[in-house]
VORO-877076 format. One line per 4 residues: number of its first residue (from 0); their letters; for each residue x, y, z of C-alpha. Coordinates in steps of 0.02 Angstrom, whole numbers, plus 32768, in hexadecimal, padded with zeros to 4 digits. Each point is the difference from the previous one (the first is absolute). Layout:
N
NUM	A	X Y Z ~ ... .
% end
This chain:
724
0	XXXX	5C1D 3944 229B ~ 807E 7F74 7FFE ~ 8014 7F7D 8086 ~ 80A8 804E 8028 .
4	XXXX	7FAE 80A1 8030 ~ 8030 8069 7F69 ~ 7F83 806A 7FA0 ~ 8004 8026 7F47 .
8	XXXX	7FC6 80A7 7FBB ~ 7FE4 803F 7F51 ~ 8056 7F88 7F88 ~ 8069 7FB4 808C .
12	XXXX	8008 7F44 8012 ~ 802B 7F96 8097 ~ 805E 7F5E 7FF9 ~ 8031 7F8A 808B .
16	XXXX	805A 7F5A 800B ~ 8045 7F7D 8073 ~ 80A6 7FA7 7FFF ~ 80AF 8032 7FCD .
20	XXXX	8067 7FD4 7F67 ~ 808F 7F91 8038 ~ 8091 7FE8 7F8A ~ 8071 7F6C 8025 .
24	XXXX	80AD 7FCF 7FC2 ~ 800F 7F55 7FB0 ~ 8089 7F99 7FAE ~ 7FF0 7F72 7F83 .
28	XXXX	804F 7F58 8028 ~ 7FFE 7F70 7F86 ~ 8048 7F69 8055 ~ 800E 7F57 7FAE .
32	XXXX	7FF0 7F9F 80A3 ~ 7F71 7F8E 802C ~ 7FC0 805D 8099 ~ 7F45 7FE1 801C .
36	XXXX	7F9C 807E 7F9C ~ 7F71 8002 807C ~ 8062 7FF5 80A2 ~ 8030 80B7 8011 .
40	XXXX	7FD2 8067 8096 ~ 7F82 808D 7FE9 ~ 8049 80A8 7FD4 ~ 7FF8 8080 808D .
44	XXXX	7FDC 80AC 7FBA ~ 803D 809E 8054 ~ 7F85 8076 8052 ~ 8054 8098 7FB6 .
48	XXXX	8042 8029 7F54 ~ 809C 7F9C 7FD1 ~ 808B 802E 7F88 ~ 7FAA 8020 7F57 .
52	XXXX	806F 7F94 7F91 ~ 7F7D 7F85 7FC4 ~ 800D 803E 7F4C ~ 80BC 7FFE 7FF3 .
56	XXXX	800A 7F4B 7FC4 ~ 7FB1 7FBE 7F5E ~ 7F72 7F86 8021 ~ 804B 7F7A 7F90 .
60	XXXX	8003 7F4F 8041 ~ 8086 7FB8 7F8B ~ 806C 808C 7FB9 ~ 803A 7FDC 7F4F .
64	XXXX	80B2 7FBF 7FFF ~ 8023 8038 7F4D ~ 7F9B 807C 7F9A ~ 8009 7FC3 7F4D .
68	XXXX	7FEB 8079 7F6D ~ 7FA8 80A8 801D ~ 80A3 805C 7FDD ~ 7FB3 8093 7FA3 .
72	XXXX	7F7A 801F 8083 ~ 807B 7FE9 808E ~ 8073 8081 7FB0 ~ 7F71 807D 7FED .
76	XXXX	7FC3 7FEC 80B2 ~ 80AF 7FFF 8048 ~ 801E 80A8 7FAC ~ 7F62 8042 8054 .
80	XXXX	8042 7FC6 80A9 ~ 80A3 805B 7FE1 ~ 7FA4 80A1 7FD8 ~ 7FB7 8082 8077 .
84	XXXX	7F52 7FB0 8008 ~ 7F58 804F 7FDC ~ 7FC2 7F76 7F8C ~ 7F94 7F63 8008 .
88	XXXX	8011 7F62 7F98 ~ 7F77 7F81 7FDD ~ 8038 7F50 7FD1 ~ 7F6C 7FA1 7FB8 .
92	XXXX	7FEE 7F4F 7FBF ~ 7FA0 7F5E 8015 ~ 8000 7FA9 80A6 ~ 809A 7F99 801E .
96	XXXX	8070 805B 7F85 ~ 807C 8038 8085 ~ 7FC9 80B0 802E ~ 801D 7FE6 80B9 .
100	XXXX	80A9 7FAE 7FE0 ~ 8035 8099 7F9C ~ 7FC1 8073 808A ~ 8062 7F9D 8081 .
104	XXXX	80A0 8012 7F99 ~ 7FE3 80BC 7FED ~ 7FDA 8012 80BA ~ 80AA 7FB9 802C .
108	XXXX	8051 806A 7F79 ~ 7FB1 809C 804B ~ 8031 7FD7 80B3 ~ 80AE 7FB5 7FED .
112	XXXX	8042 8057 7F65 ~ 7FAC 80AA 8002 ~ 7FEB 8017 80BC ~ 7F45 801F 7FFB .
116	XXXX	7F88 7FD2 808B ~ 7F96 7F72 7FBA ~ 7F46 7FE8 8023 ~ 7F98 7F6B 7FC8 .
120	XXXX	7F41 8008 800B ~ 7F81 7F7D 7FCC ~ 7F82 805C 7F93 ~ 7F8D 7F6D 7FDF .
124	XXXX	7F78 803B 807A ~ 7FCB 80A9 8045 ~ 801F 7FCB 80B3 ~ 80B0 7FBE 7FE2 .
128	XXXX	802B 8098 7F96 ~ 7FC5 807C 8084 ~ 8057 7FA2 808D ~ 80A3 7FF7 7F9E .
132	XXXX	7FFE 80B5 7FC8 ~ 7FDB 803D 80B0 ~ 8093 7F97 803A ~ 8068 805E 7F80 .
136	XXXX	7FC4 80A5 804B ~ 802D 7FC0 80AD ~ 80AD 7FD4 7FC2 ~ 8011 80B3 7FC0 .
140	XXXX	7FD6 8046 80AE ~ 7F43 8014 7FFD ~ 7FC1 8004 80B4 ~ 7F91 7F7C 8051 .
144	XXXX	7F72 807E 8009 ~ 800D 8028 7F47 ~ 8001 7F47 7FD3 ~ 7F6A 7FDC 806F .
148	XXXX	7F9D 808F 7FB2 ~ 802A 7FC9 7F4F ~ 7FD6 7F4B 8026 ~ 7F57 8033 8047 .
152	XXXX	7FD4 806A 7F69 ~ 800F 80A4 8060 ~ 808F 803A 7F93 ~ 8025 7FDE 7F48 .
156	XXXX	8077 7F6D 800C ~ 8052 8015 7F56 ~ 8020 80BA 8021 ~ 8054 7FD5 80A4 .
160	XXXX	806F 7F79 7FB3 ~ 803B 806A 7F6E ~ 801D 8097 8071 ~ 8082 7F9A 805D .
164	XXXX	8045 7FB0 7F63 ~ 8015 80AC 7FB0 ~ 805D 803D 809A ~ 806A 7F64 8019 .
168	XXXX	80B5 8026 802B ~ 8034 7F61 7FA2 ~ 7FDD 7FD6 7F4A ~ 7F8E 7F68 7FF3 .
172	XXXX	7FBF 7F78 7F8D ~ 7F4C 7FC5 8017 ~ 7FBA 7F5F 7FB5 ~ 7F42 7FED 7FF3 .
176	XXXX	7FF7 7F47 7FD9 ~ 7F6B 7FA2 7FB6 ~ 7F97 809A 7FD6 ~ 7F94 7F93 7F8F .
180	XXXX	7F61 8061 802C ~ 8028 80B8 7FDE ~ 7F62 8037 805E ~ 805C 7FD2 80A0 .
184	XXXX	806D 809A 7FDE ~ 7F62 806A 8015 ~ 8003 8065 7F5E ~ 80BA 801E 8011 .
188	XXXX	8000 8041 80B4 ~ 8083 7F7D 802A ~ 8065 8016 7F5F ~ 805E 80A5 7FFE .
192	XXXX	80AC 8037 7FCF ~ 8075 804D 807F ~ 80A5 805D 7FEA ~ 8050 7F96 8088 .
196	XXXX	7FE1 7F53 7FB8 ~ 7FD5 7F86 7F76 ~ 7F67 7F90 7FFC ~ 7FEE 7F56 7FAC .
200	XXXX	7F54 7FB2 7FE7 ~ 7FE8 7F4B 7FCA ~ 7F58 7FD2 7FB4 ~ 7FA7 7F8C 7F88 .
204	XXXX	7F94 8093 7FC7 ~ 8051 8052 7F68 ~ 7F81 8085 7FCE ~ 7FCA 805D 809C .
208	XXXX	7FF4 80BE 7FE9 ~ 8066 8010 809F ~ 8099 7FC4 7FA2 ~ 7FF4 8094 7F89 .
212	XXXX	8018 8089 8080 ~ 8090 807E 7FFD ~ 80A5 7FB6 8034 ~ 7FC3 7F4C 7FED .
216	XXXX	8057 7F8C 7F84 ~ 7FBB 7F58 7FC9 ~ 8068 7F66 7FDC ~ 7FBB 7F5D 7FBB .
220	XXXX	8049 7F5E 8042 ~ 7FE2 7F61 7F9C ~ 803A 7F4D 800A ~ 80B7 7FD4 7FF5 .
224	XXXX	805D 7FDE 7F5E ~ 800A 7F44 7FE5 ~ 80BB 7FF0 8025 ~ 7FF0 8061 80A3 .
228	XXXX	7F66 7F9B 8030 ~ 8061 7F5F 7FE3 ~ 808E 8042 806B ~ 7F86 8020 808F .
232	XXXX	7FD3 7F47 7FFE ~ 80B7 7FD2 7FFF ~ 8020 8077 8092 ~ 7F78 7FAB 8067 .
236	XXXX	801C 7F4A 7FCE ~ 80AF 7FF2 7FB4 ~ 800B 7F43 800D ~ 7F61 7FD5 7FA1 .
240	XXXX	802E 8032 7F4F ~ 8063 806F 7F8C ~ 7FD1 80A2 7FAA ~ 7FB6 7FA4 7F6D .
244	XXXX	7F83 7F9F 806A ~ 7FE2 809B 806A ~ 7FCE 8061 7F64 ~ 7F79 7F7F 7FDB .
248	XXXX	7FB4 8012 80AD ~ 8011 80BD 7FFE ~ 7FAB 800B 7F57 ~ 7F6E 7F94 803A .
252	XXXX	7FED 8070 8099 ~ 8001 809D 7F98 ~ 809F 8041 8055 ~ 7F95 8043 808F .
256	XXXX	8073 8018 8099 ~ 7F81 7FC2 8080 ~ 7FDD 7F61 7F9D ~ 80BC 7FE7 7FE8 .
260	XXXX	801B 8013 80BC ~ 7F79 7F80 8028 ~ 8047 7F85 7F82 ~ 80B5 801A 8035 .
264	XXXX	7FD6 7FEE 80B8 ~ 7FA0 7F60 7FDE ~ 8092 7FB4 7FA2 ~ 807B 8036 8086 .
268	XXXX	7F9B 7FB9 8092 ~ 7FD2 7F53 7FBF ~ 8009 7F79 8084 ~ 7FB3 7F5F 7FC0 .
272	XXXX	801C 8020 7F47 ~ 808B 804F 7F9C ~ 7FB3 8049 7F64 ~ 8071 8052 7F82 .
276	XXXX	7FCA 809C 7FA4 ~ 7FD9 7F91 7F6B ~ 7F8A 7F97 806B ~ 7FB1 809C 804B .
280	XXXX	7FE2 8044 7F51 ~ 7FAC 7F5D 7FCD ~ 7F8E 8004 8099 ~ 7FD2 80B5 7FDC .
284	XXXX	7FD0 7FCF 7F4F ~ 7F8E 7F76 8043 ~ 7FAE 8065 808A ~ 7FFB 80B3 7FC0 .
288	XXXX	7F5A 7FFD 7FA1 ~ 7F98 7FC7 8094 ~ 805C 8072 8076 ~ 7FEA 8099 7F92 .
292	XXXX	7F46 7FDF 7FEE ~ 7FE8 7FF0 80BC ~ 8071 8092 8027 ~ 7FA3 8075 7F8C .
296	XXXX	7F4F 7FD2 8033 ~ 7FA1 8094 8043 ~ 8095 8074 7FF2 ~ 8013 8017 7F45 .
300	XXXX	8092 7FBC 7FA0 ~ 8089 806D 8049 ~ 80A8 7FC7 7FBF ~ 8058 8008 80A7 .
304	XXXX	7F7C 7F96 8058 ~ 8009 7F7E 7F76 ~ 80BD 7FF6 8006 ~ 8005 7FF2 80BD .
308	XXXX	7F76 7F7E 7FF9 ~ 8075 7F8F 7F9E ~ 8078 7FF8 8092 ~ 7FA2 7FFD 80A4 .
312	XXXX	7F98 7F66 7FD7 ~ 809C 7F9A 7FDD ~ 8047 8037 80A8 ~ 7F60 7FD3 805C .
316	XXXX	7FF8 7F58 7FA7 ~ 80B2 7FDE 8039 ~ 7FD4 802E 80B4 ~ 7F6B 7F8B 7FF8 .
320	XXXX	8070 7F73 7FC3 ~ 8071 8025 8095 ~ 7F6C 7FE4 8075 ~ 7FCC 80B8 8013 .
324	XXXX	7F58 8017 7FA9 ~ 7FD9 807C 808C ~ 8072 807D 7FA8 ~ 7F7B 800F 7F78 .
328	XXXX	7F79 8027 8080 ~ 806E 807F 8059 ~ 802C 805C 7F60 ~ 7F48 8002 7FCE .
332	XXXX	7FD6 8048 80AB ~ 8083 808A 7FEA ~ 7FBD 8024 7F51 ~ 7F5D 8041 804A .
336	XXXX	8062 8082 8063 ~ 8061 8097 7FC4 ~ 80B0 7FFA 7FB8 ~ 8039 805D 809D .
340	XXXX	8062 7FA7 808A ~ 7F95 7F8A 806A ~ 8039 7FF8 80B6 ~ 802E 7F4F 8032 .
344	XXXX	7F95 801F 8099 ~ 7F68 8000 7F8E ~ 8027 7F4D 7FCC ~ 8033 7FC7 80AF .
348	XXXX	7F4F 7FC7 8034 ~ 8008 7F83 7F71 ~ 80A2 7FB9 8046 ~ 7FAE 7FF2 80AC .
352	XXXX	7F61 7FB1 7FBB ~ 7F95 8092 803F ~ 7FA7 8022 7F5B ~ 7F8E 7F80 7FAF .
356	XXXX	803C 7FC9 7F55 ~ 7F71 7F8C 7FD2 ~ 7FDD 7FF9 7F46 ~ 80AC 8036 7FC6 .
360	XXXX	8045 7F97 7F70 ~ 8087 7FCA 8013 ~ 7FEA 800B 80BE ~ 8075 806A 8069 .
364	XXXX	801F 7FA9 80A8 ~ 805A 8064 8085 ~ 809F 7F96 8002 ~ 8018 8018 7F44 .
368	XXXX	7FF3 80BE 7FFA ~ 80B7 8025 8025 ~ 8043 7F7D 7F83 ~ 7F87 8044 7F7E .
372	XXXX	803C 80B2 801C ~ 80B5 7FCB 7FF9 ~ 7FDB 7FA8 7F5C ~ 7FBA 80A2 7FB7 .
376	XXXX	809A 805E 803D ~ 8079 7F7F 7FB9 ~ 7FAF 800B 7F54 ~ 7FFC 80C0 8003 .
380	XXXX	7F42 7FFE 7FFB ~ 8007 806B 809D ~ 8082 805E 8064 ~ 801B 8038 80B3 .
384	XXXX	8009 80BA 8024 ~ 800A 8066 809F ~ 7F8C 8095 8015 ~ 801C 806D 809A .
388	XXXX	803B 7F69 8062 ~ 7F71 7F90 7FC6 ~ 8031 7F63 7F9E ~ 7F95 7FF0 7F65 .
392	XXXX	7FEC 7F92 7F68 ~ 7FE3 804E 7F55 ~ 7FE0 7FC0 7F51 ~ 800B 8062 7F5E .
396	XXXX	7F5D 8050 7FC7 ~ 8005 7FB4 7F52 ~ 801A 7F54 804A ~ 7F6D 8019 8078 .
400	XXXX	7F90 803D 7F71 ~ 802A 7F66 7F9A ~ 7FE5 7F88 8091 ~ 7F5C 8053 8034 .
404	XXXX	7FBC 7FF0 7F50 ~ 8022 7F45 8004 ~ 7FA9 7FDD 80A7 ~ 7F68 7F90 7FE2 .
408	XXXX	7F5D 805C 801C ~ 7FC0 7F83 8081 ~ 80A1 8018 8066 ~ 7FFD 80BE 8009 .
412	XXXX	7F77 8013 8085 ~ 805A 7F8D 807B ~ 80A6 8057 7FE0 ~ 7FAE 80AA 801B .
416	XXXX	7FB1 7FC4 80A3 ~ 80A9 7FC6 8043 ~ 8055 80A1 7FC7 ~ 7F7A 8068 8056 .
420	XXXX	8011 7F9B 80A1 ~ 80BC 801B 7FFF ~ 7FF5 80BB 7FE4 ~ 7F7A 8013 8085 .
424	XXXX	8069 7FA1 807E ~ 8091 8075 7FD8 ~ 7FA0 80A0 8027 ~ 8059 8058 808F .
428	XXXX	7FAC 801C 80A8 ~ 7FF0 808E 8026 ~ 7FE7 8035 7F4A ~ 8071 8099 8000 .
432	XXXX	80A4 7FAC 7FCC ~ 8014 805A 7F5B ~ 809F 7FA8 7FC7 ~ 7FAE 7F55 800A .
436	XXXX	7F62 803F 7FAA ~ 8069 8045 7F71 ~ 8037 7F4E 7FDD ~ 7F51 7FB4 800E .
440	XXXX	7F93 807F 7FA6 ~ 803C 7FDE 7F4C ~ 7FDA 7F46 8017 ~ 7F4F 801E 803E .
444	XXXX	7FE1 8075 7F6C ~ 8047 7F80 7F86 ~ 7F9C 7F71 804D ~ 7F59 805A 7FF8 .
448	XXXX	8023 802C 7F4A ~ 8037 7F4F 7FD2 ~ 7F71 7FA7 8057 ~ 7F75 807C 802D .
452	XXXX	7F82 7FBF 807D ~ 7FB8 8021 80AC ~ 8093 7FB2 805D ~ 8086 8063 7FA3 .
456	XXXX	7F9D 80A3 8006 ~ 7FE8 7FF1 80BC ~ 80BA 7FE4 8016 ~ 802D 8094 7F90 .
460	XXXX	7F8C 8072 8062 ~ 8054 7FCA 80A2 ~ 80A7 8031 7FB3 ~ 7FB8 80A8 7FC9 .
464	XXXX	7FC5 8026 80B0 ~ 80A5 7FC9 804C ~ 8061 806F 7F87 ~ 7F8A 8090 802E .
468	XXXX	801D 7FE4 80BA ~ 80BB 8001 7FE1 ~ 7FEE 80B4 7FC2 ~ 8023 7FE4 7F46 .
472	XXXX	7F5C 804C 7FC3 ~ 8031 8019 7F48 ~ 8031 7F48 7FF1 ~ 7F5F 7FCC 8058 .
476	XXXX	7F99 8068 7F85 ~ 8059 7FBA 7F67 ~ 7FEB 7F4D 803C ~ 7F4A 801B 8034 .
480	XXXX	7FD5 8046 7F54 ~ 8049 7F64 7FAD ~ 7FA4 7F8B 8077 ~ 7F5A 805A 7FE6 .
484	XXXX	800E 7FEE 7F43 ~ 8026 7F46 800D ~ 7F78 7FE1 8082 ~ 7F78 805C 7FA0 .
488	XXXX	8023 7F99 7F64 ~ 8013 7F59 8058 ~ 7F7E 800C 808B ~ 7F8D 8090 7FD4 .
492	XXXX	7FF1 80AF 8048 ~ 7F8D 7FCC 808F ~ 8062 7F69 8040 ~ 8036 8016 80B7 .
496	XXXX	80B8 7FE9 7FD4 ~ 7FF2 8083 7F76 ~ 7FAB 8078 8079 ~ 808D 7FE7 807C .
500	XXXX	807D 802C 7F78 ~ 7F9B 809C 7FD3 ~ 7FF8 8032 80B7 ~ 80BD 7FF2 800E .
504	XXXX	8015 806A 7F64 ~ 7F87 8084 8042 ~ 8065 800C 80A1 ~ 80A2 8014 7F9F .
508	XXXX	7FB1 8087 7F92 ~ 7FCF 8061 809C ~ 80B0 7FFA 8048 ~ 8046 803B 7F5A .
512	XXXX	7F92 809B 800A ~ 7F86 7FCB 7F77 ~ 7F6B 801D 8071 ~ 7F75 8011 7F7F .
516	XXXX	8034 7F5C 7FAB ~ 800B 7FAC 80AA ~ 7F52 8039 8033 ~ 7FB3 7FC6 7F5C .
520	XXXX	804F 7F54 800C ~ 7FD1 7FEC 80B8 ~ 7F4A 8027 7FD3 ~ 8004 7F7A 7F79 .
524	XXXX	8048 7F81 807A ~ 7F81 802C 8088 ~ 7F6E 7FED 7F87 ~ 803F 7F55 7FC4 .
528	XXXX	8027 7FC4 80B1 ~ 7F56 8034 8040 ~ 7FAE 7F9A 7F77 ~ 8075 7F69 8005 .
532	XXXX	8032 7FF7 80B8 ~ 7F7B 8067 8057 ~ 8002 80AE 804F ~ 803F 7FC1 80A9 .
536	XXXX	808D 7F91 7FC1 ~ 80A9 802C 804B ~ 804C 801E 7F54 ~ 7F72 8078 7FD3 .
540	XXXX	801F 805F 80A2 ~ 80BA 8009 7FDB ~ 7FDB 8053 7F5A ~ 7F8E 807B 805C .
544	XXXX	8092 8026 8072 ~ 8071 8014 7F68 ~ 7F93 807E 7FA5 ~ 7FF1 8077 8093 .
548	XXXX	80B3 8042 7FEA ~ 7FF9 8036 7F48 ~ 7F56 804E 8026 ~ 8049 8063 8091 .
552	XXXX	8093 8038 7F96 ~ 7F86 8034 7F77 ~ 7FAF 8072 8084 ~ 7F61 7F97 8013 .
556	XXXX	8008 7FDC 80BB ~ 7F46 7FDD 8011 ~ 8006 7F6D 7F87 ~ 80A2 7FC6 804D .
560	XXXX	7FB2 8000 80AD ~ 7F6C 7F96 7FC8 ~ 8071 7F7C 7FB6 ~ 8074 8003 8097 .
564	XXXX	7F6D 7FEA 8079 ~ 7FBD 7F6F 7F9A ~ 80AB 7FAD 8003 ~ 801A 801B 80BB .
568	XXXX	7F54 7FC2 8032 ~ 8010 7F65 7F93 ~ 80B0 7FD9 803E ~ 7FC6 8011 80B3 .
572	XXXX	7F7C 7F7C 7FE0 ~ 8071 7F89 7FA0 ~ 80AC 801B 8051 ~ 7FD8 8053 80A4 .
576	XXXX	8029 80B1 8032 ~ 80A7 7FCA 804B ~ 8043 7FC1 7F59 ~ 8095 8065 7FC0 .
580	XXXX	7FAB 8009 7F56 ~ 7F62 8048 804F ~ 8064 807C 8067 ~ 8062 8038 7F67 .
584	XXXX	7F5F 8021 7F9F ~ 7FAE 8052 8096 ~ 8089 8081 8012 ~ 7FD9 8045 7F53 .
588	XXXX	7F58 803A 8044 ~ 8057 8079 8075 ~ 8051 8062 7F73 ~ 7F5D 8006 7F9D .
592	XXXX	7F9A 803D 8095 ~ 8082 8085 8027 ~ 8008 8034 7F4A ~ 7F43 801C 7FFC .
596	XXXX	7FFA 8055 80AA ~ 7F97 7F7A 8059 ~ 8055 801C 80A7 ~ 7F82 7FA9 8072 .
600	XXXX	8000 7F62 7F96 ~ 80BC 800B 7FF6 ~ 8012 7FFF 80BE ~ 7F8E 7F6A 8011 .
604	XXXX	8059 7F9B 7F7A ~ 80AD 8031 803E ~ 7FD9 7FCC 80B4 ~ 7FBF 7F56 7FCA .
608	XXXX	808E 7FE3 7F85 ~ 808A 802C 807C ~ 7FB4 7F8E 8084 ~ 7FF4 7F6F 7F85 .
612	XXXX	80B1 801E 7FC2 ~ 8048 8004 80B1 ~ 7FA1 7F61 8028 ~ 8035 7F9F 7F65 .
616	XXXX	80B0 803A 7FD2 ~ 80A3 8029 8057 ~ 802D 80B8 7FFE ~ 808E 7FE8 7F83 .
620	XXXX	7F9B 7F9B 7F83 ~ 8006 8058 7F55 ~ 7F42 800B 7FF7 ~ 7FFA 804B 80B0 .
624	XXXX	807F 8085 7FCE ~ 7F9E 8025 7F60 ~ 7F5F 8013 8064 ~ 8051 807E 8076 .
628	XXXX	8048 805C 7F6A ~ 7F56 8010 7FAD ~ 7FB2 8038 80A5 ~ 8085 8085 801C .
632	XXXX	7FF1 803F 7F4D ~ 7F43 800A 800F ~ 800E 8062 80A3 ~ 8071 807A 7FA6 .
636	XXXX	7F84 8013 7F72 ~ 7F7A 8029 8083 ~ 8074 8083 804E ~ 8018 7FA0 80A4 .
640	XXXX	80BC 8019 8006 ~ 801C 7FE4 80BB ~ 7FB5 7F52 7FF3 ~ 805E 7FDA 7F61 .
644	XXXX	80AC 8036 803E ~ 8030 7F6F 8074 ~ 7FB3 7F82 7F88 ~ 8063 8046 7F6E .
648	XXXX	80A5 7FEE 805F ~ 7FD3 7F4F 8034 ~ 7FD8 7FD2 7F4C ~ 80A4 804A 7FC2 .
652	XXXX	8063 7F9A 807F ~ 7F9F 7F62 7FD4 ~ 8016 8017 7F45 ~ 80BB 801C 8010 .
656	XXXX	800F 7F67 806F ~ 7FA0 7F92 7F85 ~ 803C 8043 7F57 ~ 8092 8076 8019 .
660	XXXX	8017 80BC 7FEA ~ 7FEC 800B 7F44 ~ 7F69 7F90 7FE8 ~ 7F6C 8060 7FB4 .
664	XXXX	7F95 7FDD 809A ~ 8087 8047 8072 ~ 8011 809C 7F95 ~ 7F42 8014 7FFE .
668	XXXX	8001 7FF5 80BF ~ 8089 8084 8006 ~ 7F96 806F 7F8F ~ 7F6D 7FE8 8077 .
672	XXXX	8069 803E 8093 ~ 802D 809C 7F9B ~ 7F48 8024 7FD8 ~ 7FCD 7FE7 80B5 .
676	XXXX	808E 8070 8040 ~ 7FC8 8088 7F88 ~ 7F4D 7FEF 803C ~ 803C 8017 80B2 .
680	XXXX	805C 80A0 7FD0 ~ 80B0 7FB7 800F ~ 8030 804A 7F59 ~ 80BE 7FF1 8009 .
684	XXXX	7FF2 7F48 802E ~ 7F80 7FE3 7F76 ~ 806B 8054 7F7B ~ 809D 7FA1 8033 .
688	XXXX	7FA3 7F5A 8000 ~ 7FAD 8021 7F58 ~ 80A9 802E 7FB6 ~ 803D 7F53 8034 .
692	XXXX	7F65 7FB2 7FB2 ~ 801F 805B 7F5B ~ 80B6 7FCA 8000 ~ 7FD7 7F49 801E .
696	XXXX	7F70 7FF9 7F85 ~ 8060 805B 7F79 ~ 8091 7F88 8015 ~ 7F8B 7F6B 7FF1 .
700	XXXX	7F7E 803E 7F84 ~ 8058 8086 7F9A ~ 7FDF 80BC 7FFC ~ 7F6F 7FF3 7F83 .
704	XXXX	7F94 7F87 8064 ~ 7F55 804D 802E ~ 8015 7FD5 80B8 ~ 80A7 805C 8005 .
708	XXXX	7FB2 8094 7FA4 ~ 7F72 8008 8080 ~ 807C 7FFA 8092 ~ 806E 8085 7FB2 .
712	XXXX	7F6B 8073 7FDF ~ 7FC7 7FED 80B5 ~ 80B1 8021 803E ~ 800C 809F 7F97 .
716	XXXX	7F59 803A 8045 ~ 8036 7FE2 80B4 ~ 80A7 8056 7FE7 ~ 7FAC 8097 7FB0 .
720	XXXX	7F88 800F 8092 ~ 8091 8006 807A ~ 805D 808C 7FA7 ~ 7FE9 80AD 804F .
% end
């Protein structure tokens, strides 16, 4: 029995979720003015789905003005764009070699020359990939209900996206940028060919088996030829030297485009000094050995990191000489986060002096944050981007890797503490703002990996639970699994923070339909929490509450009831029986008592619960509506249809008012009214209502979903019974 009142039979499985997938249009603006970076008003998000154009613009902060060299590869890929589609192309190479610049050029070629619809998706993390691809499906006319079901894990998200891509009326070009971890593509689920479009993947990973699939072509991208590399420097800083001196600098930097960009931007934005390319080459020769050693420490001796390391330290030294040593601290702080865009709102508490920065070297006082950030922007060590209307700062991943490796060990804990404080302050209240969480989650995952400890694990678990509450269960499960692995290694399997991560993972497993795994993990967490925290600790009781649902779905209602009673009784003592959390746990007892036929106990519990709920909560509170839903469903299970009928209609009206017609809770309430009508002998009404339920669930979940199959089988049975 689910909390939405649906019952699984045979091999059927029940899923439920909360929250809708909202897709918002955004545009990128890259102004050169000096407007305050931290003085922007908060973004007001719509309460209904907006135009789904958020993947129509490449997420590139500074588009390349000129794309040097790459003629052969550009010709090959341009020919693919001119063709009918049905192929995928993987461009692989070291970080900083210009893969994204090439993809940007091809994107514009596809849109403006070949008339294709262009889509750009960040494939660096599972959460950003899923959100972007579902935005693509929304652009291709997927409904809000379908998107919500896919986001919540009720429907295969990749199947939904490629269904709409395959049936697109317009030819398209899709870029999956920064797919440096091929596992994010989930064994190829997100990498398919389609007759209606062409796909381009950029990655540092050259040998993944995914790149060898049918219809997938691989293309290696290396550093630039020396003459072209020198020309890049001349493009960026034409007044600092000729091609001969530019060749010297380019050769020392290995002709890596990212390193060339950093060097050229530095030379072009000098204020207090006016180095020529000859002088810059001499400084590189003096500094490069120490920089390379620091840049490679702990990260291997990757060529791209070493080459980039030769440039960023000179830029930071120059900023320090200009009176901005804080730029070094800020870049180090960013290096502990992901290479994804960081909302400026995350950094705003630093500018307002609301986060303690004690122990940071150099210090980062509030009044110096904005000048420090502008210094990083001026030297191309960071860039401003706009993501769904949110202004963000972003630095290249290779640059961040190199900087992070050079952070002194005694500085890292203080930087990690400040980063955790900033991310925690940025958590949305209430937690269900999925768009904002999509921006924050990669940084929490990167921080806990870069500096594992109790503080960062606790923060990451908070993000996992917030993502779960937003309805993105697959993303919550993926992030929880990563946090559990880090926490177990850093803190031990029995540490309270590790147990909290395991509890969050067990909950996500349950919502994904992996009930046996969920039950096993919940039992492990309960055993550890009983020993470490005690049997009556609130966290122990919450795990007891958590395990009762997979047990019930595994058809073990007796065990589920024992755990539910233990949780309810403990929460009454610790939180009071009027607490929404207590009431929410208490309602689960009703379904279990009805399921096992304990009608007298059911009546007693229901009477007390309804009185407490009416006393503590307004009638339209979500928990109050859920309690009435569970009570009505339990009455139906007991065959008390006359009592259930007015309650079921009230619940349906309340669910629609709170979540809308197509929300899974609203559809479950509609299904309950059909079941009650059938029990009362109103067969025509029941059949018509169940037909509507099947139509809505099939549109949202797909025709193969077990819940849809159960509804359709019941509908067929009812229709057959009504035939003469």
